[in-house]
C-alpha positions as CSV (number, residue, x, y, z in Angstrom):
1,X,-35.6,-4.9,8.7
2,X,-31.4,-5.4,9.5
3,X,-29.1,-5.1,7.1
4,X,-27.7,-9.0,8.4
5,X,-31.4,-10.3,7.5
6,X,-31.2,-8.4,4.2
7,X,-27.7,-9.9,3.1
8,X,-28.9,-13.8,4.6
9,X,-32.1,-13.4,2.4
10,X,-29.7,-12.3,-0.5
11,X,-27.5,-15.5,0.0
12,X,-30.8,-17.4,-0.1
13,X,-32.3,-16.1,-3.0
14,X,-29.7,-17.0,-5.6
15,X,-30.2,-16.1,-9.3
16,X,-33.0,-13.5,-8.1
17,X,-31.3,-11.2,-6.9
18,X,-29.0,-8.6,-9.3
19,X,-25.3,-9.7,-10.0
20,X,-23.6,-6.8,-8.0
21,X,-25.8,-6.5,-4.9
22,X,-25.7,-10.7,-4.7
23,X,-21.5,-10.6,-4.7
24,X,-21.6,-7.7,-2.5
25,X,-23.7,-9.5,-0.1
26,X,-21.7,-12.8,0.0
27,X,-18.2,-10.6,0.8
28,X,-19.8,-8.7,3.3
29,X,-20.7,-11.9,4.8
30,X,-17.5,-13.5,4.3
31,X,-16.0,-10.4,6.1
32,X,-18.3,-10.7,9.0
33,X,-18.3,-14.3,9.4
34,X,-14.3,-14.8,9.3
35,X,-13.6,-11.5,11.3
36,X,-10.1,-11.7,10.0
37,X,-8.6,-10.6,13.5
38,X,-7.6,-6.6,12.4
39,X,-8.0,-6.9,9.1
40,X,-11.3,-4.6,9.7
41,X,-11.6,-2.1,11.9
42,X,-14.9,-1.2,10.3
43,X,-17.5,-3.0,7.8
44,X,-19.0,-0.5,5.9
45,X,-22.1,-2.5,5.3
46,X,-25.0,0.4,4.3
47,X,-22.6,2.4,1.9
48,X,-21.8,-1.1,0.3
49,X,-25.3,-2.4,-0.3
50,X,-26.5,1.1,-1.4
51,X,-23.7,1.4,-3.9
52,X,-23.9,-2.0,-5.0
53,X,-28.1,-1.5,-5.5
54,X,-27.3,1.6,-7.4
55,X,-25.0,0.0,-9.8
56,X,-27.5,-3.1,-10.7
57,X,-30.2,-0.1,-11.1
58,X,-27.5,1.5,-13.5
59,X,-27.3,-1.7,-15.5
60,X,-30.8,-2.6,-15.8
61,X,-31.5,1.5,-16.9
62,X,-29.3,0.6,-19.8
63,X,-26.9,3.6,-18.5
64,X,-23.2,3.5,-18.8
65,X,-21.0,2.2,-15.7
66,X,-17.7,3.3,-14.4
67,X,-14.5,1.9,-15.2
68,X,-14.7,0.4,-11.4
69,X,-18.6,-1.0,-11.6
70,X,-19.1,-3.5,-9.6
71,X,-15.2,-3.9,-8.1
72,X,-14.6,-4.3,-3.6
73,X,-12.4,-1.8,-2.6
74,X,-11.3,-1.5,1.4
75,X,-10.2,1.5,2.7
76,X,-7.5,1.9,5.1
77,X,-8.6,3.3,8.3
78,X,-6.9,6.4,7.6
79,X,-9.0,7.9,4.9
80,X,-12.3,10.2,6.0
81,X,-15.6,8.5,4.6
82,X,-18.4,10.6,6.0
83,X,-20.2,9.1,8.7
84,X,-17.0,6.8,10.0
85,X,-14.5,7.3,12.4
86,X,-11.3,7.5,11.2
87,X,-8.9,5.9,13.9
88,X,-5.7,6.0,11.9
89,X,-5.1,2.6,13.9
90,X,-5.0,4.1,17.3
91,X,-7.2,3.5,20.5
92,X,-6.7,7.5,21.5
93,X,-8.8,7.9,18.2
94,X,-11.7,5.1,18.9
95,X,-13.9,7.8,20.1
96,X,-13.2,10.7,17.9
97,X,-15.9,12.8,15.7
98,X,-17.3,11.0,13.0
99,X,-16.2,12.0,9.6
100,X,-18.3,15.0,7.8
101,X,-17.3,14.4,4.2
102,X,-15.3,11.8,1.8
103,X,-11.5,12.0,1.3
104,X,-11.5,13.3,-2.5
105,X,-9.8,9.7,-3.4
106,X,-13.1,7.9,-2.0
107,X,-15.0,10.1,-4.0
108,X,-13.2,9.4,-7.1
109,X,-13.3,5.5,-6.8
110,X,-17.0,5.5,-5.7
111,X,-18.1,8.0,-8.4
112,X,-16.0,5.4,-10.8
113,X,-18.5,2.2,-10.0
114,X,-16.7,0.7,-7.0
115,X,-18.2,-0.6,-3.9
116,X,-16.7,0.1,-0.5
117,X,-17.1,-2.8,1.9
118,X,-14.8,-2.0,5.1
119,X,-12.4,0.2,7.0
120,X,-9.1,-1.3,7.4
121,X,-6.7,-2.3,10.1
122,X,-3.1,-0.6,10.1
123,X,0.0,0.1,12.5
124,X,-1.0,2.5,14.7
125,X,-0.7,6.1,13.4
126,X,0.7,4.4,10.1
127,X,4.2,4.4,11.7
128,X,5.8,1.3,11.3
129,X,6.7,-1.5,8.2
130,X,5.5,-4.5,10.6
131,X,1.7,-4.0,10.6
132,X,1.5,-5.1,14.2
133,X,-1.4,-3.7,16.4
134,X,-2.0,-4.3,19.9
135,X,-5.3,-2.4,20.0
136,X,-7.5,-3.5,16.7
137,X,-5.5,-7.1,16.2
138,X,-3.0,-8.2,13.7
139,X,-4.4,-9.8,10.6
140,X,-1.4,-12.6,9.7
141,X,0.1,-12.3,6.4
142,X,-1.4,-14.4,3.5
143,X,1.8,-16.3,3.0
144,X,1.2,-19.1,5.3
145,X,-1.7,-20.8,6.3
146,X,-0.7,-22.1,9.2
147,X,2.1,-20.3,11.3
148,X,1.0,-16.7,12.0
149,X,3.6,-14.5,10.0
150,X,4.0,-10.6,10.1
151,X,1.6,-8.9,7.5
152,X,3.6,-6.0,6.6
153,X,2.5,-2.7,6.9
154,X,1.5,0.0,7.8
155,X,-1.5,-0.9,5.3
156,X,-1.7,-4.3,6.5
157,X,-5.7,-4.9,6.7
158,X,-6.4,-4.3,3.1
159,X,-3.0,-5.8,1.8
160,X,-4.2,-9.3,3.8
161,X,-8.0,-9.0,2.4
162,X,-6.9,-8.3,-1.2
163,X,-4.4,-11.5,-0.8
164,X,-7.1,-13.7,0.2
165,X,-9.7,-12.5,-2.4
166,X,-12.3,-10.5,-0.1
167,X,-11.4,-7.5,-2.2
168,X,-10.4,-6.6,-5.4
169,X,-8.9,-3.5,-4.6
170,X,-7.1,-2.2,-1.5
171,X,-6.5,1.9,-0.8
172,X,-3.7,2.8,1.8
173,X,-0.9,5.2,2.1
174,X,3.0,4.6,1.7
175,X,5.5,6.9,3.5
176,X,8.6,4.9,3.6
177,X,7.2,1.3,2.2
178,X,3.7,1.3,3.4
179,X,2.0,-0.3,0.3
180,X,5.1,-1.9,-1.3
181,X,6.0,-3.9,1.8
182,X,2.4,-5.1,2.7
183,X,2.6,-6.1,-1.0
184,X,5.6,-8.0,-0.9
185,X,4.8,-9.8,2.3
186,X,1.5,-10.8,1.0
187,X,2.3,-11.8,-2.3
188,X,0.2,-9.2,-4.2
189,X,1.1,-5.9,-6.1
190,X,1.3,-2.9,-4.9
191,X,1.7,0.6,-6.1
192,X,3.1,3.8,-4.6
193,X,2.9,6.8,-7.2
194,X,4.9,9.7,-7.3
195,X,4.0,12.1,-4.8
196,X,1.8,14.6,-6.3
197,X,-0.1,12.2,-8.9
198,X,-3.1,11.0,-6.5
199,X,-5.2,13.7,-4.1
200,X,-3.9,13.8,-0.4
201,X,-7.0,15.6,0.9
202,X,-9.1,13.9,3.5
203,X,-6.3,11.3,4.4
204,X,-4.6,11.4,7.8
205,X,-1.0,12.1,6.5
206,X,1.8,10.6,8.8
207,X,4.4,12.6,7.0
208,X,3.6,16.0,5.2
209,X,6.7,15.6,2.8
210,X,6.5,11.6,2.0
211,X,3.3,10.5,2.4
212,X,1.2,9.3,-1.0
213,X,-1.9,7.4,-1.4
214,X,-1.3,3.8,-2.9
215,X,-3.1,0.8,-4.1
216,X,-3.2,-2.6,-3.7
217,X,-4.4,-5.6,-6.2
218,X,-4.1,-8.9,-7.5
219,X,-4.5,-7.5,-11.1
220,X,-2.4,-5.3,-12.7
221,X,-5.3,-4.2,-14.9
222,X,-7.6,-3.4,-12.0
223,X,-4.4,-1.0,-10.8
224,X,-4.2,0.5,-13.9
225,X,-8.1,1.5,-13.9
226,X,-7.5,2.9,-10.7
227,X,-4.7,4.8,-11.8
228,X,-6.9,6.3,-14.2
229,X,-9.4,7.5,-11.9
230,X,-7.4,8.8,-9.3
231,X,-4.5,10.3,-11.2
232,X,-5.0,14.2,-11.0
233,X,-4.7,15.6,-14.2
234,X,-5.0,12.3,-15.7
235,X,-2.3,11.6,-18.0
236,X,-2.6,10.6,-22.0
237,X,-1.5,7.0,-22.3
238,X,2.3,6.7,-23.8
239,X,3.7,4.0,-26.0
240,X,6.9,3.4,-24.7
241,X,9.9,1.3,-26.1
242,X,11.8,-1.3,-23.5
243,X,13.4,0.8,-21.1
244,X,17.0,-0.1,-19.8
245,X,16.8,-1.7,-16.1
246,X,19.3,-0.1,-13.6
247,X,19.9,-2.8,-11.3
248,X,20.6,-1.4,-7.9
249,X,20.6,-4.3,-5.7
250,X,24.4,-4.3,-5.1
251,X,24.7,-1.1,-4.1
252,X,21.3,0.3,-2.6
253,X,22.7,-1.6,1.0
254,X,20.1,-4.2,2.2
255,X,21.5,-7.8,2.7
256,X,19.2,-9.7,0.8
257,X,18.1,-13.2,1.9
258,X,19.1,-15.9,-0.4
259,X,15.7,-17.1,-1.6
260,X,14.5,-13.1,-2.0
261,X,17.9,-12.5,-4.2
262,X,17.6,-15.9,-6.2
263,X,14.0,-14.7,-7.2
264,X,15.4,-11.5,-7.8
265,X,18.2,-12.3,-10.3
266,X,15.7,-15.0,-12.1
267,X,13.3,-12.2,-12.8
268,X,15.7,-10.0,-13.8
269,X,17.1,-13.0,-16.6
270,X,13.5,-13.6,-17.8
271,X,13.1,-9.3,-18.3
272,X,16.4,-9.3,-19.8
273,X,15.6,-12.6,-22.3
274,X,12.7,-10.6,-23.3
275,X,14.3,-7.7,-24.4
276,X,14.7,-5.4,-21.5
277,X,18.7,-4.6,-21.5
278,X,19.8,-4.7,-17.5
279,X,22.8,-2.4,-16.3
280,X,24.4,-3.3,-12.8
281,X,24.8,0.5,-11.6
282,X,25.0,2.8,-8.6
283,X,23.1,6.5,-8.2
284,X,25.4,9.2,-6.6
285,X,22.0,10.8,-5.4
286,X,21.5,7.6,-3.4
287,X,24.5,7.8,-1.7
288,X,24.0,11.4,-1.0
289,X,20.6,10.4,0.5
290,X,22.4,7.9,2.3
291,X,24.8,10.8,3.9
292,X,21.6,12.9,4.9
293,X,19.8,10.2,7.1
294,X,23.0,9.5,8.6
295,X,23.5,13.2,9.5
296,X,20.1,14.1,10.1
297,X,18.2,11.0,10.9
298,X,14.9,9.7,9.2
299,X,12.8,12.1,7.9
300,X,9.7,10.7,8.6
301,X,10.5,10.4,12.1
302,X,11.3,13.8,12.4
303,X,7.9,14.9,11.1
304,X,5.7,12.3,12.7
305,X,7.6,13.3,16.0
306,X,6.5,16.9,15.2
307,X,3.0,16.1,14.4
308,X,2.1,13.7,17.4
309,X,4.3,16.0,20.1
310,X,1.1,16.6,22.1
311,X,0.0,12.9,22.0
312,X,3.7,11.9,23.0
313,X,3.5,14.3,26.2
314,X,0.0,13.9,26.7
315,X,-1.5,12.0,29.9
316,X,-2.7,9.1,27.7
317,X,0.8,8.6,26.0
318,X,1.2,4.9,27.7
319,X,-1.9,3.5,25.6
320,X,0.5,4.0,22.5
321,X,1.6,0.9,21.0
322,X,5.2,0.6,23.2
323,X,6.6,0.3,19.5
324,X,5.0,3.2,18.1
325,X,5.6,5.5,21.2
326,X,9.3,4.5,21.2
327,X,9.5,5.5,17.6
328,X,8.3,8.5,18.3
329,X,10.4,9.3,21.5
330,X,13.7,8.4,19.6
331,X,13.0,10.6,16.5
332,X,15.4,13.7,16.2
333,X,13.7,17.3,17.3
334,X,15.0,19.8,14.7
335,X,14.2,23.2,14.6
336,X,11.8,25.0,11.8
337,X,14.8,26.1,10.2
338,X,16.8,23.0,9.9
339,X,13.6,20.8,9.0
340,X,13.0,23.2,5.9
341,X,16.8,23.0,4.9
342,X,16.5,19.3,5.3
343,X,13.4,19.4,2.9
344,X,14.9,21.3,0.7
345,X,18.2,19.2,0.6
346,X,15.7,16.4,-0.1
347,X,14.3,18.1,-3.3
348,X,17.5,18.7,-4.4
349,X,18.2,15.4,-4.5
350,X,15.1,13.8,-5.6
351,X,15.7,16.5,-8.9
352,X,19.5,15.1,-9.0
353,X,17.8,11.1,-9.1
354,X,15.6,12.7,-11.8
355,X,18.5,13.7,-13.7
356,X,20.8,10.5,-13.2
357,X,18.0,7.9,-14.2
358,X,16.4,9.6,-17.3
359,X,14.0,7.3,-18.9
360,X,15.4,4.3,-17.3
361,X,13.9,2.1,-14.8
362,X,15.4,1.2,-11.5
363,X,14.9,-2.1,-10.1
364,X,16.0,-4.3,-6.7
365,X,14.1,-6.2,-4.0
366,X,11.3,-5.3,-2.5
367,X,12.2,-6.3,1.0
368,X,15.2,-8.4,2.4
369,X,12.9,-11.1,3.4
370,X,9.6,-12.5,2.8
371,X,8.5,-14.8,6.0
372,X,9.0,-13.6,9.6
373,X,7.3,-15.7,12.6
374,X,4.5,-13.2,14.2
375,X,4.5,-14.2,17.7
376,X,8.4,-13.3,17.6
377,X,7.6,-9.6,17.1
378,X,4.8,-9.1,18.7
379,X,5.7,-9.1,22.3
380,X,9.4,-8.2,21.6
381,X,10.2,-4.4,21.3
382,X,14.1,-4.7,20.5
383,X,13.4,-7.3,17.6
384,X,10.3,-5.3,16.4
385,X,12.2,-2.9,16.0
386,X,15.3,-4.2,13.9
387,X,12.9,-6.0,11.9
388,X,10.8,-2.3,11.0
389,X,14.6,-1.2,9.9
390,X,15.4,-3.7,7.6
391,X,11.9,-4.5,5.9
392,X,12.0,-0.4,5.5
393,X,15.5,0.1,4.2
394,X,15.2,-0.6,0.5
395,X,11.4,1.1,-0.1
396,X,12.5,4.3,2.2
397,X,15.1,5.2,-0.6
398,X,12.2,5.2,-3.3
399,X,9.9,7.5,-0.8
400,X,12.5,10.0,-0.1
401,X,13.8,10.3,-3.9
402,X,10.0,10.4,-4.8
403,X,10.0,7.2,-7.5
404,X,6.6,5.8,-8.1
405,X,7.2,2.1,-7.5
406,X,5.7,-1.3,-8.0
407,X,6.1,-4.3,-5.9
408,X,5.6,-7.2,-8.2
409,X,5.2,-11.0,-6.6
410,X,7.6,-13.7,-7.9
411,X,6.7,-17.3,-7.8
412,X,8.2,-20.3,-8.6
413,X,6.7,-23.0,-10.6
414,X,4.5,-24.3,-7.6
415,X,3.3,-21.0,-7.3
416,X,5.0,-20.1,-3.7
417,X,6.1,-16.7,-3.0
418,X,9.8,-16.5,-3.2
419,X,10.1,-12.9,-3.4
420,X,9.1,-9.4,-4.6
421,X,10.4,-7.2,-7.5
422,X,10.4,-3.8,-7.1
423,X,10.1,-1.7,-10.3
424,X,11.0,2.2,-10.0
425,X,11.4,4.9,-12.1
426,X,12.4,8.5,-12.0
427,X,10.3,10.9,-10.0
428,X,7.0,12.0,-12.0
429,X,7.9,9.2,-14.6
430,X,4.8,7.0,-13.4
431,X,3.5,6.9,-17.2
432,X,6.9,5.4,-18.2
433,X,7.2,2.8,-15.0
434,X,3.4,1.7,-15.7
435,X,3.3,1.0,-19.5
436,X,6.7,-0.8,-19.1
437,X,5.6,-2.9,-15.7
438,X,2.6,-3.9,-18.3
439,X,5.0,-5.7,-20.2
440,X,7.4,-7.2,-17.3
441,X,4.9,-8.5,-15.4
442,X,3.7,-11.4,-17.8
443,X,7.6,-12.0,-18.1
444,X,8.4,-12.7,-14.3
445,X,5.4,-14.0,-12.9
446,X,1.7,-15.3,-13.3
447,X,-0.8,-13.1,-12.1
448,X,-4.7,-13.4,-12.7
449,X,-6.4,-11.4,-15.3
450,X,-8.8,-8.8,-13.8
451,X,-12.4,-9.5,-14.6
452,X,-15.8,-7.2,-14.3
453,X,-16.4,-7.5,-10.4
454,X,-20.1,-8.6,-10.6
């Protein structure tokens, strides 16, 4: 009996089907029915149904359920899952050997009761903030139902599915903004933790130094629940007084669009009215970082070029997405000693930044602009490169200084997404950030409350 037949029977049976199995069957049906043009690289039907059946069985036996029981999760196709091919969004990896075991984060999330629906699309090799992929397709941003817009990347597919309500939790990676940018461009929450907070075992990294595992959701409560599952070691909950928010929007570098900056400025005013003290400031560590980038080039590109040098010089290099191939080709080539010196300087700046920020928060818009015509950037390499640089300009600073950051959508009274507020903290200060965000979010935007995912 086929899986599709089983799910059709589930859908037709109504109340006779246990709740988690019923909800999961409907979710899988929707994913297959709509295809979602690159949002999914694979739908993991057997895995999802087995997990749903187990959740229902545990509940019927009266056994305790995990903190993520019944919630639907999708995985960026860069995490290993046993029995699945990890493509990293590349046509050159379609026939790669199937993974023999799950990534550590997959083990943790599923052990907490989540149901894994699908593997999701991304920029090839996770090396772009646009989310465009000519091999598997590009899912348009959820911010428009008429004109296709750039979804943001590299964790594009997971962000689009979460924004459309087709998954509760999206699991991805963030190197220079690959969680926070698609969160902003789809009007959802995106959390990049400090680099050591979540395990990267079984994740195909782009940059060994900068990559972090991150999360996407429409519910902050669900992001918190996932953090408690993934954080290693789990940190005790602390209660903080309202922190000072350091506004870096004037000194960070990017030029913000009027809509994005107005939304950000209004959010700051709301936070101020609710009791948070706003300081307009500048960080020497940010200025020093910009000088380092100008002297040496972007660290992510240097490490990506080194990792994929064989692929770039191989006989099938012409099968790489032209934009990704161009970015790899243009990346600086540094000696081992020079890279080590670069990483050491970066570590010093992380420490300097930690000292400068202390227990304050840092704020600025997540991206300079929100809505970008997909057709304009799919086939124009020069335009795509320019937009990619603009979108990454702010979030890359946070990555290089290892700031945990939470992208929060900003909506007007008509629920139109007008911007994204990036709230960050010093490296390692994730607990402060999450505690403060829990109280700030209700003041600056309206978000749905999480419900048990069954």
